MITI-114606 format. One line per 8 residues: their letters; for each residue y, x, z of N, C-alpha, C. Coordinates in steps of 0.001 Angstrom, whole numbers, plus 500000, padded with zeros to 6 digits. Example, Ala and Ser with C-alpha at 12.3 -4.5 7.8 and 13.67 -1.06 7.14 Angstrom:
BEGIN
as = 494310:513190:507800:495500:512300:507800:496700:513200:507800 | 497750:512850:507080:498940:513670:507140:500030:512900:507870
This chain:
BEGIN
mnntqnks = 070739:806106:605394:071220:804894:605057:071269:805522:603647 | 070675:804611:602695:070810:804575:601224:072267:803702:600309 | 072719:804297:599481:073796:803796:598696:073769:802238:598491 | 072203:801243:598387:072091:799897:598639:072260:799852:600153 | 071728:800162:601003:072072:799607:602143:073434:799648:602574 | 074424:800693:602556:075720:801434:602801:076396:800231:602149 | 076022:799735:600562:077134:798321:600014:077181:797271:600866 | 075935:796689:601350:075185:795900:601524:076569:795399:603136
lsdetspl = 076039:796635:603975:077265:796561:605022:078798:796220:604439 | 079465:797096:603753:080572:797308:603887:081451:796236:602705 | 080504:795818:601656:080797:794945:600799:080829:793308:601286 | 080461:793302:602514:080336:791620:602644:080767:790562:602690 | 081122:789602:602106:082674:789302:601541:082753:787154:601842 | 083359:786635:602333:082957:785203:602614:084685:785011:602035 | 084818:783323:602257:086137:783517:601968:087270:783677:603049 | 086488:783550:604504:087335:784123:605216:087773:785658:605529
lgragrre = 087066:786250:604738:086933:787790:604956:087834:788278:603636 | 087909:787674:602549:088639:788039:600961:088263:789066:600737 | 089299:790138:600345:089072:791426:599844:088358:792535:600526 | 088186:792293:602036:087591:793610:602123:086552:792913:603256 | 085058:793759:603438:084311:793261:604061:084116:793526:605572 | 083217:792948:606378:083468:792771:608058:083345:793912:608544 | 083129:794772:608122:082749:796366:608718:084213:796947:608676 | 085073:796798:607833:086286:797221:607254:087646:796485:607746
llawalyd = 086965:795079:608115:087851:794445:608967:088187:794610:609970 | 086704:795154:610366:086496:795519:612088:087620:796763:612062 | 087457:797443:611619:088095:798957:611239:089561:798767:611736 | 089848:798101:611154:091146:797415:610990:091979:797099:612338 | 091010:796105:613130:091011:795833:613986:091248:796297:615223 | 089986:796995:615164:090035:798418:616295:090812:799223:616578 | 091935:799428:615458:092749:800197:615835:094220:799504:617015 | 094148:798161:616724:094463:797222:617854:094062:797629:619630
fansgytt = 092888:797639:619176:092095:797600:620277:092096:798847:620900 | 091970:800089:620035:092427:801539:620643:093563:801848:621197 | 095056:801530:620370:096448:801987:621014:097051:800954:622154 | 096075:799426:622350:096733:798907:623456:096493:799320:624753 | 095467:800063:624858:095306:801070:626166:096727:801869:626322 | 097492:802506:625538:098562:803056:625897:099948:802352:626032 | 100007:800820:625770:100997:800008:626252:100778:799580:627422 | 099819:799421:627898:099208:798623:629551:099416:799730:630339
vvqttifs = 098824:800511:629990:099232:801868:630805:100428:802944:631432 | 100859:802866:630099:101739:804106:629822:103308:803042:629826 | 103655:801974:629097:104560:801767:628866:105052:800204:630219 | 103659:799555:630275:103554:798331:631241:103295:798420:632540 | 102316:799163:632972:102286:799306:633997:101734:800414:635351 | 101114:801295:634733:100766:802143:635784:101621:803381:635564 | 102794:804054:634329:102791:805203:634644:104799:804783:634252 | 104711:803219:634232:106521:802882:634371:106591:802753:635471
ayfvgvva = 105520:801991:636335:105929:801786:637955:106223:803087:638667 | 105492:804390:638582:105106:805191:639099:106098:806450:638767 | 106590:806448:637260:107995:806690:636908:109021:806370:637747 | 109365:805132:637675:110728:804660:638678:110202:804679:640087 | 109146:804619:640641:108907:804739:642319:108760:805938:642619 | 107974:806962:641807:107761:808304:642870:108646:808979:641309 | 108091:809542:640248:108878:810502:639713:110627:810637:639648 | 110853:809203:639845:112480:809684:639771:112720:808268:640957
gaaqgvtp = 112198:808193:641638:112060:807444:642918:113500:807767:643885 | 113743:807250:644982:114514:807129:645912:114479:808768:646564 | 112926:808920:646704:112503:810504:647602:113522:811763:646736 | 113393:811321:645218:113677:812392:644796:115914:812411:644687 | 116471:811719:645225:117587:811828:645389:118314:810545:644135 | 117559:809877:643532:118063:809005:642215:118533:807785:643037 | 119869:807200:642488:120122:806299:642771:119775:804662:642848 | 119923:803598:643435:119404:802323:642758:119505:802017:641545
glstllws = 118705:801203:640884:119138:800773:639969:119068:802243:638802 | 119204:803195:638911:119161:804818:637923:117731:804852:637384 | 117068:804912:638358:115566:805430:637744:114913:804292:636643 | 114991:803151:636529:115346:801968:635514:116001:802154:634882 | 117230:802567:634918:117919:802516:633365:117381:803983:632861 | 117125:804968:633602:116517:806366:632869:114928:805878:631906 | 114299:804979:632605:113109:804534:631782:113544:803928:630564 | 114321:802963:631014:114919:802144:629628:115634:803269:628861
laigianf = 116105:804420:629067:116564:805481:628041:115793:805709:627400 | 114601:806502:627698:113507:806974:627357:112854:806644:626076 | 112342:804967:626113:112106:804024:625691:113029:803829:624186 | 114453:803728:625362:115214:803492:623973:115730:804309:622674 | 115655:805420:623284:115640:807059:622500:114477:807007:621440 | 113540:806784:621977:112106:806618:621041:112412:805722:620045 | 112525:804065:620620:112960:803611:619758:113682:803766:618547 | 115344:803742:618779:116198:804660:617661:115432:805715:616859
ivmisgpl = 114733:806745:617062:114168:807762:616043:113254:806673:615094 | 112376:806216:615549:111639:805253:614995:111691:804016:613986 | 113222:803374:614354:113939:802572:614048:114590:803421:612423 | 114944:804531:612295:115511:805417:611273:113957:805673:610884 | 113400:806463:611204:111967:807128:610173:111482:806173:609744 | 110910:804398:610566:109634:803760:610097:110157:803441:608835 | 110920:803005:608006:111400:802495:606485:111049:803794:605871 | 111209:804610:605774:111694:805954:604787:109739:806283:604981
igaiadhr = 109506:806220:606370:107415:806858:606002:106974:805298:605188 | 107459:804423:605868:106733:803381:604735:107052:803281:603577 | 107999:803798:603220:108333:803938:601852:107648:805251:601063 | 107494:806112:601619:106479:807458:601209:105288:807410:601155 | 104669:806405:602429:103464:806123:602364:102726:805213:601005 | 103871:804589:600556:103481:803629:599157:103985:804092:598336 | 104516:805173:598344:104289:805696:596477:103435:807087:596696 | 103459:807453:597523:102068:808646:597693:101028:807984:598025
ackkifll = 100334:806886:598338:099158:806201:598560:098493:806726:600281 | 099284:807426:601581:099164:808121:602089:099493:807490:603565 | 099296:806069:603296:099286:805882:605187:098461:805794:605801 | 097256:806412:605275:096206:806483:606683:095941:807848:606870 | 096946:808698:606110:096870:810341:606647:098142:809984:608031 | 099245:809716:607641:100329:809443:608020:099426:808565:609345 | 098488:807643:609673:098522:806915:610654:097366:808201:611488 | 096970:808828:611007:096137:809838:611395:097217:810768:612639
issvgciv = 097944:811688:611464:098635:812077:611995:099976:811576:613787 | 100417:810216:613766:100642:809383:614589:099758:809401:615796 | 098419:808938:615271:097574:808509:616466:097449:810127:617516 | 097097:810949:616379:096851:812330:616927:098257:812564:617960 | 099085:812313:617615:100450:813415:618614:100558:811929:619843 | 100356:810205:619690:100496:809560:620838:098992:810048:621888 | 097945:810528:621478:097298:810667:622469:097258:812139:623128 | 097835:813028:622119:098087:814348:622686:099354:814240:623849
atallalv = 100610:813658:623785:101748:813322:624321:101038:812249:625628 | 100557:811790:625187:099917:810822:626757:098733:811182:627525 | 098419:812127:627483:097069:812728:627554:098309:814162:628791 | 099079:814685:627770:100431:815882:628803:101077:815041:629770 | 101508:813627:629625:101550:813182:630608:101396:813315:632130 | 099470:813242:632007:099040:813682:633576:100177:814909:633970 | 100789:815866:633415:101529:817029:633796:102578:816608:635082 | 102912:815560:634874:104686:815188:635079:104371:814634:636377
gpgdiglg = 105230:814872:637522:104898:814631:639415:106574:814471:639496 | 106101:813626:640703:107698:813840:641319:108605:814632:641007 | 109815:814371:640830:110568:815140:640048:110778:815496:638881 | 109875:815604:638704:109622:816214:636817:110381:814955:635904 | 111446:814802:636002:112436:813556:635120:112072:813848:634058 | 112757:815575:633631:113397:815395:632387:111778:815647:631674 | 110924:816388:632222:109579:816346:631664:108692:814894:630890 | 109085:814051:632213:108709:812979:631737:109191:811717:630793
mvlvtlsa = 110170:812097:630951:111309:811256:629631:111348:811769:628171 | 110664:813094:628072:110325:813924:626961:109078:813231:626708 | 108047:813728:627487:106765:813171:627005:107045:811564:626760 | 107376:810703:627239:107199:809377:627074:108250:808894:625566 | 108909:809268:625510:109839:809341:624637:109020:809569:623347 | 108023:811087:623209:107826:811273:622265:106050:810491:621992 | 105300:809796:623087:104421:809083:622866:105042:808268:622348 | 106000:807170:622768:106355:806297:622213:106423:806059:621047
imfasgen = 107087:807419:620327:107828:807549:618877:106026:807647:617722 | 105363:807811:618544:104116:808037:617654:103309:806726:618014 | 103182:806182:618771:102757:804801:618956:103329:803967:617975 | 104959:803569:618084:105339:802672:617267:105166:803157:615855 | 105042:804197:615333:104714:804787:613998:103477:804332:613672 | 102600:804424:614067:101058:803841:614180:101239:802363:613738 | 102103:802170:614819:102148:800399:614467:102510:799598:613606 | 103697:800398:612717:104500:800251:611485:103115:800695:610263
liaaflpe = 102540:801362:610604:101241:801893:609293:100180:800895:609602 | 099498:800882:610812:098373:799521:610627:098422:798863:609858 | 100170:797818:610452:100568:796847:609760:100294:796689:608436 | 100759:797902:607942:100828:797852:606338:099751:797783:605208 | 098415:797604:606062:097125:797561:605328:097118:796269:605345 | 097379:795296:605974:097365:794092:606359:097216:793349:604758 | 098200:793199:603913:098119:793036:602952:096710:793248:602064 | 096360:794355:602287:095497:794635:601402:093986:794592:601497
lvpeenmg = 093933:793886:602581:092638:793519:603028:091992:792185:603003 | 093745:791463:603450:093288:789551:602947:093953:789227:602276 | 093714:787688:601944:094563:787075:601067:095895:786720:601854 | 096576:786050:601413:098086:785530:601917:097766:784133:603289 | 096771:783909:602382:096214:782496:603167:095435:782741:604502 | 094965:784120:604619:094238:784426:605666:094810:785345:606499 | 096100:785853:606024:096586:786974:607144:097436:786712:608494 | 097651:785324:608963:097658:785020:610172:096386:784962:610990
rmsgygws = 095240:784402:610628:094404:784590:611659:093655:786267:611732 | 093845:786371:610515:093303:788182:610539:094348:788889:611836 | 095503:788299:611577:096802:789137:612252:096259:789136:614374 | 096240:787740:614123:095448:787113:615805:094034:787659:616158 | 093682:788017:615072:092193:788678:615722:092602:789777:615903 | 093320:790377:615120:093717:792338:615565:094374:792194:616843 | 095714:791507:617277:096184:791373:618769:094956:790796:619769 | 094602:789565:619271:093224:789424:620666:092453:790623:620678
lgyfggll = 091847:791439:619714:090765:792589:620480:091452:793624:620834 | 092817:793365:620452:093813:795093:620933:093958:794387:622376 | 094315:793146:622896:094152:792675:624470:093330:793175:625335 | 091999:792736:624550:090758:793189:625425:090791:794831:625401 | 091093:795365:624454:091278:797036:624411:091862:797345:625534 | 093352:796651:626097:093829:796756:626957:092870:797088:628445 | 092451:795663:628300:092034:795334:629224:090307:795801:629757 | 090145:796471:629109:089097:797985:629291:089579:799060:629327
tlgiclay = 090336:799026:629350:091676:800397:629644:091833:800560:631311 | 092444:799147:631297:093365:798778:632527:091710:798838:633589 | 091084:798080:633107:089720:797979:634322:089083:799225:634977 | 088788:800577:633693:088509:801850:634049:089281:802360:634852 | 090552:802051:634484:091622:802746:635616:091759:802145:636699 | 091383:801203:637212:091287:800306:638646:089991:800714:639020 | 089193:800944:638472:087945:801278:638825:088297:802994:639637 | 088800:804063:638575:088690:805072:639784:090096:804838:640665
itwakqhg = 091234:804033:640250:091989:804420:641424:091399:803618:642769 | 090434:802518:642912:090298:802097:644052:089278:803676:644363 | 088436:803945:643822:087588:804929:644412:088741:806128:644820 | 089916:806575:644398:090780:807823:645032:091264:807253:645830 | 091549:805519:645827:092063:805077:647181:091268:805013:648384 | 089984:804650:647963:088715:804870:649029:089221:806303:650000 | 088990:807195:649082:088923:808769:649209:090445:809089:650090 | 091156:808819:649961:092454:808943:650854:092730:809425:650108
lpdthfvp = 093332:809361:648715:093885:810515:647463:095132:809910:647066 | 096006:810742:647033:097565:809854:646624:097344:809485:645127 | 098746:808810:644861:099108:808536:643477:099383:809310:642589 | 100077:810137:643349:099923:812095:642528:098770:812548:641707 | 097909:811945:642303:096331:812649:641633:095244:811353:640668 | 095864:810282:641387:095247:808962:640337:095513:808582:639261 | 097112:808923:639462:097914:808264:637775:097335:809089:636525 | 097849:810525:637397:097260:811383:636177:096062:811407:635379
vtllitaa = 095262:811136:636498:093993:810829:635700:093699:809609:635023 | 094151:809048:635402:094672:807538:634396:095045:807611:633240 | 096146:808279:633272:096610:808965:631604:095517:809788:631017 | 094894:810728:631429:093703:811112:631004:092547:810298:630102 | 091798:809333:630808:091415:808294:630326:091856:807153:629718 | 092832:807054:629701:093799:806063:628311:093658:807273:627184 | 094183:808290:627083:093749:809360:625785:092840:809502:625273 | 091820:809691:626092:090047:809608:625506:089940:808109:625094
lfalaaap = 090159:807103:625975:089483:805744:625083:090477:805884:624010 | 091839:805999:623535:092613:805557:622587:091698:806627:621253 | 090999:807760:621506:090996:808655:620694:089241:807948:619771 | 088622:807429:621332:087110:806991:620780:087258:805904:619919 | 088250:805175:620776:088237:803687:619741:088567:803395:618457 | 089590:804641:618197:090631:804327:616934:089637:805290:615809 | 088425:805895:616440:087632:806657:615230:087508:805766:614174 | 086340:804561:614388:086352:803828:613076:087110:803761:612357
tfiwlrer = 088326:803550:612988:089723:803134:612123:089478:803977:610723 | 089173:805342:611003:089394:806325:609861:088276:806619:609351 | 087367:806067:609939:085580:806138:609022:085764:805512:608267 | 085911:804178:608107:085858:802551:607355:087134:802382:607008 | 088134:801772:607512:089393:801978:606764:089818:802422:605391 | 089546:801861:604273:089856:802406:603060:091866:802411:602530 | 092104:803651:601835:093265:804019:601248:093329:803323:599932 | 093368:801416:599717:093706:801034:598626:094734:801144:597525
aipviwdk = 095571:801759:598223:096905:801880:597167:096961:803035:596315 | 097647:803111:595415:097343:804309:594298:098513:804565:593915 | 098993:806063:594046:099905:806768:593911:100873:806073:593281 | 102519:806333:593084:103008:806117:592056:103710:806986:591289 | 103799:806777:590176:104577:807538:589495:105741:808359:588964 | 106646:808936:589716:107961:809208:589996:108408:810121:589429 | 110124:810379:589335:110731:811565:588960:110567:812929:589703 | 109439:813405:589069:109117:814893:590090:110455:815630:590466
slsnlqvs = 111684:815335:589757:113068:816417:589994:113594:815521:591333 | 112636:814291:591753:113789:813726:593007:112790:814367:594014 | 112837:814180:595288:111957:814838:596767:111705:813145:596937 | 110445:813020:598057:110082:811922:598829:111406:811284:599248 | 111873:811917:599846:113260:811496:600276:114157:811012:599761 | 114188:811137:598496:115000:810640:597545:114708:809455:597152 | 113383:809571:596754:112883:808175:596300:112730:807023:597272 | 112566:807642:598374:112540:806569:599539:113898:806020:599759
yarlahtf = 114772:807100:599628:116241:806411:599723:116734:805371:598759 | 115848:805646:597405:116506:804917:596570:115323:803650:596257 | 114731:803711:597001:113670:802155:597154:113812:801200:598200 | 114772:802139:599090:115351:801088:600132:116330:800319:599872 | 117085:801772:598952:118386:800550:598599:118518:799497:597801 | 117361:799927:596936:116896:798840:595996:116453:797586:596862 | 115569:797415:598000:115245:796556:598924:116551:795669:599392 | 117403:796800:600216:118548:795817:600383:119305:795168:599507
keavrfrd = 119691:795509:598389:120207:794808:596928:119775:793483:596860 | 118731:793205:597214:117824:792062:597088:117793:790769:598012 | 118524:791414:598919:118993:790636:600157:118648:788891:599736 | 119631:788639:598986:119905:787399:598089:118423:786469:598093 | 117647:786976:597201:115614:786843:597122:115448:787105:597927 | 115735:787506:599206:114311:787891:600250:115558:787142:601833 | 115882:786110:601456:117055:785612:602489:116246:785059:603729 | 115598:784565:603343:114266:783948:604742:113560:784969:604907
llwflitl = 113010:786243:604775:112679:787743:604798:113885:788055:606198 | 114598:788411:605515:116149:788845:606257:116434:787998:607318 | 116840:786573:607004:116795:785485:608054:116042:785884:609575 | 114679:785765:608987:113505:785900:610003:113693:787394:610710 | 114206:788346:610315:113947:789812:610646:115060:789923:611799 | 116328:788799:611458:117386:788735:612268:116947:788025:613464 | 116134:786836:613314:115438:786479:614384:114660:787243:615009 | 113608:787728:614590:112714:788453:615123:113430:789349:616278
gvyqsgvs = 114639:789910:615712:115604:791136:616506:115698:790635:617095 | 116121:789374:617373:116333:788880:618828:115401:788792:619693 | 115071:787343:618985:113432:787289:620673:112702:788246:620946 | 112549:789634:620188:111699:790255:620658:112193:791402:621456 | 113827:791293:621372:114291:791795:622397:113900:791736:624082 | 113795:790916:624023:112968:790045:625523:111747:790132:625287 | 111014:790002:624423:109697:790373:624085:108883:792318:624999 | 109952:793024:624376:110130:794417:624652:110641:794643:625868
tvvvlaai = 111462:793591:626704:112034:793790:628125:111060:793565:628750 | 109751:792459:628685:108992:792290:629065:107908:793338:629275 | 107733:794217:628130:106628:794646:628119:107137:795988:628829 | 108324:796897:628785:108441:798013:629342:108939:797716:630911 | 109150:796518:631418:109807:796537:632809:109244:795026:633361 | 108103:794895:633217:107766:793505:633971:106676:794146:635222 | 106121:795361:634829:105506:795875:636138:106676:796312:636795 | 107900:796965:636413:108779:797224:637682:108990:796052:638484
yaqevmgf = 110123:795111:637634:109878:793887:638518:109495:793475:639179 | 107919:793185:638832:106718:793017:640355:106808:793723:641388 | 106906:795110:640807:107114:796084:642150:107913:795868:643161 | 109300:796206:642440:110647:796041:642926:111152:794792:643534 | 110607:793526:642721:111093:792093:643139:109983:791640:644484 | 108853:791883:643904:107378:791135:644294:106838:791646:645320 | 107101:793419:645436:106372:793889:646423:104843:794474:645820 | 104658:794064:644593:103362:794619:644379:102779:795983:643813
dtqsliil = 101961:796512:644482:101088:797479:644599:100290:798339:643378 | 100015:799452:642901:099225:799854:642004:098523:798604:641456 | 097274:798576:642351:095827:798198:642109:096214:796532:642159 | 097475:795983:642448:097422:794360:642426:098214:794486:640759 | 099410:795309:640677:099850:795481:639356:098963:795427:638361 | 097602:796231:638502:096515:796429:637524:095759:794618:637260 | 095750:794250:638509:095138:793218:638538:095233:792371:637816 | 097160:791898:638451:098020:791356:637407:097850:791090:635383
imvvnvta = 097995:792351:635132:098049:792985:633920:096857:792648:633270 | 095420:792870:634021:094530:792546:633191:094177:791262:633283 | 094245:790639:633866:094424:789223:633756:095483:788582:632769 | 096351:788762:632703:097361:788885:631574:096621:788649:630153 | 096064:790272:630199:095428:790603:629095:094850:789362:628697 | 093989:788956:629745:092761:787660:628904:093720:786901:628675 | 094878:785875:629088:094981:785255:628491:096342:785343:627072 | 096757:786686:627111:097187:787248:626135:096080:787109:624693
avgaficg = 095158:787493:625084:094242:787278:623717:093760:786072:623504 | 093834:785099:624238:093388:783830:624312:094605:782921:623138 | 096046:783555:623747:097143:783303:622605:096767:783751:621510 | 096767:785045:621107:096653:785526:619834:095594:784866:618875 | 094508:784805:620032:093740:783848:619068:093820:782507:618302 | 094097:781872:619645:094584:780215:619242:095501:780325:617885 | 097039:781005:618441:097710:781174:617582:097558:781566:616294 | 096692:782482:615879:096155:783213:614854:095619:781942:613874
hlqdrmgs = 094656:781150:614466:094017:780004:613559:095421:778782:613791 | 096270:778103:614374:097299:777480:614132:098395:777537:613482 | 098424:778845:613195:099592:779035:612050:099411:778980:610853 | 098251:779352:610674:097334:778850:609855:097330:777428:609018 | 097103:776398:610100:096943:775252:609740:098834:774769:609665 | 099331:774714:610880:100395:774205:610680:101827:774650:610600 | 101401:776104:610011:102692:776839:609360:102846:777800:610398 | 103549:779303:610622:103836:780331:611153:104932:779604:612007
vptlaitl = 106294:779097:611263:107585:778814:612054:107191:778114:613352 | 106679:776981:612911:106849:776184:614088:105998:776437:615149 | 105014:776974:614894:103591:777825:615782:104899:778991:616564 | 105597:779485:616216:106448:780856:616622:107476:779918:617662 | 107825:778577:617472:109064:778056:617581:108367:777327:619324 | 106725:777103:619108:106209:776495:620287:105801:778118:621161 | 105809:779104:621135:105410:780269:621219:106900:780930:621955 | 108164:780310:621938:109460:780559:622463:109686:779748:623352
iiwiiavl = 109275:778566:622814:109290:778020:624298:108672:777979:625660 | 107565:778252:624812:106810:779035:626492:107234:780242:627028 | 107421:781059:625921:108303:782498:626904:109378:782149:627779 | 110257:780800:627167:111545:780517:628107:110677:779947:629565 | 109874:779210:629670:109225:778782:630385:108877:779937:631541 | 107883:780960:630738:107542:782049:631869:108970:782502:632347 | 109837:782781:631936:111017:783448:632385:111960:782830:633348 | 111813:781459:633385:112462:781248:634414:112000:781114:635882
valfatdr = 110634:780720:635380:109175:781293:636440:109891:782301:637398 | 109579:783427:636430:109732:785038:637117:111148:784972:637639 | 112335:784101:637055:113678:784157:637650:113202:783846:639025 | 112969:782763:638872:113100:781578:640503:111683:781571:641449 | 111038:783314:640905:109770:783110:641809:110120:783701:643267 | 109505:782980:643839:109762:783665:645898:108482:784161:646289 | 107509:784191:645829:106245:784574:645985:105519:785330:645309 | 104336:786108:645790:103397:786189:644570:102432:785368:643712
vdmwiagn = 102498:784127:644479:101895:783023:643592:102750:782765:642558 | 103763:782761:642320:104763:782193:641525:104614:783198:640252 | 104851:784837:640531:104600:786096:639690:103075:785613:638792 | 101871:785175:639646:100943:785392:638534:100965:783988:637828 | 101428:782977:638219:101612:782043:637816:102574:782320:635985 | 103424:783042:636525:104423:783443:635229:103871:784316:634420 | 102794:785170:635077:102292:786252:634498:101577:785617:633008 | 100534:784292:633527:099672:784166:632815:100232:783535:631484
iigvamga = 101363:782818:631799:102264:781859:631144:103088:783156:629968 | 103184:784420:630566:103554:785101:629705:102550:785572:628957 | 101574:785931:629214:100297:786600:628358:099896:785308:626857 | 099921:784143:627199:099717:783353:626570:101463:783298:625481 | 102520:783489:625615:103098:783384:624878:103345:785014:624251 | 103179:786113:624661:103299:787758:624283:101883:787398:623072 | 101020:787238:623534:099581:787304:622635:100076:786483:621517 | 100725:785231:621308:100864:783869:620223:102256:785088:619128
sqavgral = 103557:785045:620104:104587:785604:619297:104271:786855:618592 | 103480:787813:619080:103603:789127:618244:102633:788810:617056 | 101349:788190:617355:100261:787737:616267:101549:786880:615129 | 101974:785897:615707:102818:785345:614517:103559:786110:613535 | 104733:786918:614474:105294:787246:613426:105270:788800:612671 | 104028:789321:613362:103485:790344:612076:103057:789514:610657 | 102112:788199:611403:101717:788010:609874:103150:787117:608934 | 104105:786552:609305:104965:786109:608775:105996:786581:608169
vskfspte = 105864:788606:608285:106378:789515:607613:105743:789569:606823 | 104735:789497:606607:103263:789804:605356:103290:788746:604298 | 103456:787951:605187:103324:786464:603870:104789:786703:603339 | 105438:786913:603112:107144:786916:603048:107223:788594:602418 | 106840:789163:602590:106603:790873:601525:106032:790689:600254 | 106130:791005:599315:105427:791547:598093:104185:792455:598401 | 103194:792091:598012:102006:793162:598279:102578:794465:597927 | 102750:794450:596480:103172:796507:596032:103912:796841:597241
rageflgl = 104984:796028:598079:105590:796708:598702:105723:796586:599997 | 104353:796301:600681:104177:795687:601917:104367:796977:602989 | 104396:798151:602845:104318:799272:603733:106417:799370:603442 | 106745:799087:602709:108397:799473:603148:108899:798050:603800 | 108072:797085:603322:108969:795270:603859:108272:795360:605072 | 107086:795930:605752:106820:795893:607117:107377:797238:607684 | 107972:798593:607424:108960:799277:607817:109857:798737:608344 | 110621:797912:607185:111789:797116:607909:111318:796108:609086
wglvnrls = 110012:795030:609285:109825:794558:610643:109667:795807:611955 | 109254:797223:611144:109150:797549:612165:110398:798473:612755 | 111254:798262:611788:112773:798616:612050:113066:797776:613011 | 113585:796800:612641:114121:795829:613894:113390:795360:614970 | 111808:795828:614979:111248:795898:616001:111198:797082:616948 | 111814:798113:616859:112426:799087:617259:113842:798943:618346 | 114471:797722:616921:115899:798203:617312:116143:796926:618544 | 115376:795677:618742:114911:795169:619542:114145:795908:620787
aivgplsy = 113923:797396:620813:112771:797754:622197:114030:798660:622389 | 115377:798886:621742:116321:799285:622638:117134:798944:623151 | 117539:797392:622525:118677:796678:623352:118030:795987:624095 | 117012:795093:623852:116449:794675:625094:116186:795237:626635 | 115351:796535:626766:115334:797108:627877:116823:798000:628392 | 117575:798263:627146:119143:799020:627476:119666:798159:628577 | 119365:796864:627745:120562:795761:628362:119742:795086:630048 | 119064:795238:630262:118477:795150:631399:118375:796265:632227
glinylsd = 118235:797671:631786:118541:798696:632103:119893:798579:632848 | 120940:798706:632072:122729:798683:632528:122689:797849:633250 | 122112:796352:633535:122596:795015:634139:122328:795524:635303 | 120816:796519:635619:120391:796671:636764:121008:797886:637184 | 121825:798408:636657:122327:799971:637060:123340:799736:637600 | 124635:798560:636977:125618:798293:637440:125812:797271:638699 | 124544:796632:639132:124516:795650:640021:123533:796183:640857 | 123540:798243:641060:122905:798181:642034:121275:797634:642280
gnhrlsll = 121182:797884:641356:119083:797309:641106:118997:796029:641319 | 119776:795064:641088:119493:793703:640750:118539:792706:639735 | 117531:792751:639887:116339:792511:639007:116738:791314:638210 | 116965:790030:639464:117410:788778:638981:118186:788512:638273 | 119184:789551:638632:120589:789326:637488:119938:789603:635879 | 119195:791237:636279:118862:791536:634500:117916:790793:633936 | 117510:790007:634689:116257:788748:633976:117081:788070:632961 | 118612:787636:633708:118970:786480:633070:119165:786951:631286
stlaffii = 119546:788667:630915:119410:788511:629643:118407:788356:628493 | 117390:789011:629093:115987:788546:628731:115773:787041:628783 | 116208:786017:629182:115911:784824:629329:116773:784668:628049 | 118488:785149:627838:119179:784718:626812:118588:785268:625246 | 117588:785789:625326:117420:786151:624005:116262:785148:623519 | 115451:784341:624362:114543:783734:623633:115307:782707:623242 | 116244:782343:624391:116935:780912:623845:117724:781029:622367 | 118397:782371:622016:119081:782186:621179:118221:782423:620005
glallskv = 117074:783273:619957:115599:783519:619047:115636:781987:618669 | 115353:781176:619703:114523:779791:619164:115731:779026:618449 | 117138:779233:618580:118143:778693:618071:118256:779185:616654 | 117652:780571:616129:117966:781167:615016:116847:780692:614137 | 115788:780623:614456:114551:780608:614087:114562:779156:613142 | 115707:778195:613588:115470:776872:612875:116088:776874:611385 | 116894:778129:610911:117909:778647:609994:116530:779190:609009 | 114991:779375:608867:114107:779693:608579:113334:779250:607650
nesrgkaa = 113309:779118:606344:112077:778025:605628:111110:779248:605028 | 110081:778925:605580:108786:779650:605377:108260:779250:604100 | 108218:777868:603317:108318:777830:601887:108926:778346:600989 | 109672:778721:601152:110766:779323:600586:110834:781217:600095 | 110618:781637:601424:109681:782857:601644:108936:783435:601168 | 108213:782442:601189:106448:782821:600925:106666:783114:598950 | 107288:782104:598591:107659:781940:597135:108218:783184:596424 | 109396:783686:597286:110233:784254:597073:109442:785593:596859
aissgeim = 108415:785842:597885:107783:787161:597938:106612:786939:596463 | 106242:785879:596150:105114:785819:595221:106062:785900:594139 | 106880:785445:593730:107912:785636:592587:108076:786662:592299 | 108564:787716:593209:108977:789333:593049:107911:790037:592620 | 106310:789402:593284:105742:790199:593097:105096:790073:591073 | 105236:789247:590819:104699:789066:589461:105724:789241:588720 | 107278:789505:589245:107973:789999:588342:107768:791794:588327 | 107458:792212:589261:107058:793826:589191:105881:794069:588470
thtd = 105072:793355:588454:103778:793163:587756:103958:792813:585915 | 104631:792332:585607:105050:792250:584177:106236:793354:583859 | 106969:793654:584805:107727:794690:584644:106975:796054:584374 | 105889:796509:585313:105011:797257:584893:103948:797314:584025
């Protein structure tokens, strides 16, 4: 292919595409497609239920509720580490213009750790927790870094739509991974193979698909940032700490961003709980087996993709805050249905409502933080978004796990804490002023430009 042909493909533009061509936007969105298989298989569906039921199950002498708590602890430890490291990595990536390199390192780390989970069998509780923690750290770091590319790719008025496209494509990635895993599990069961055989294979499948689907991101996505010149007597860490300290000192100017991050931390605690414990709830309370769980999550992924796609457009039309308020109301309804579920049909209804709410709330949240962030410091501010997400991923699942442990495995009682997160989050959201938050980001960017 000659240079002219290559230019025609990579530099296609339209009012929707803004700063990047179609191929590069697709490469960015494909990362959501690639890493979604990890969340659906490891954290949400197959391995989470396998860990609680087999690796740390009753046959291993683990008391009721303790296996759920151990799973929550592994996820919590991972998110605590990323909560501390996320903003620093984002600041370093902005200064050195190396988001893409850091993204590659985190992706390889998650892929390798996921493949190694295939070695975990009944009783390997310590090994399982270590590998889950490592894979979750790498996954979450990659989430922060890929989000930091968004302000470079599209103008502010299209961020919601592009974020929605990414989340929507991501759910189809999870759907594809689950579909392949389901086909293999069905074949394995027909041949009388136990879950200790087919679960490890699904982890290898997940790792391989992640690697293949993420390849276009590293081939086509460009690093547009320019390295910043700083005092060479200072280390990267010192520069990062200084920059983060400056960010927090500007809390008054970015008060809507900070207030939204608090709001996000509350309602996202509920989302995080559902992501890592929904399959366990369905298995332990409603009696779903592995195949039933996979089919349920596959259907939920479809509704989540639809929710992300619709709300990506909706928030560009009516605003991110009103759209998010609607999705939190949907979350509350979904959790109430699951809380009072008496048979599998109720759980299917709850699952599909959850799908719509999950796709919508995640797409809206990422785009709103991007709108509130000065473009020149997107990595740093989206690092704060990642920090809050990680904090919520600690508080939510651990709240559920502790209640479950103290109540001897009462999952319905544990679910009440999840419901509370969404109700409180909806109340806090009313204090976020979207117009003022966007104006503050624009004003800060202009000041930085004039200063430079």
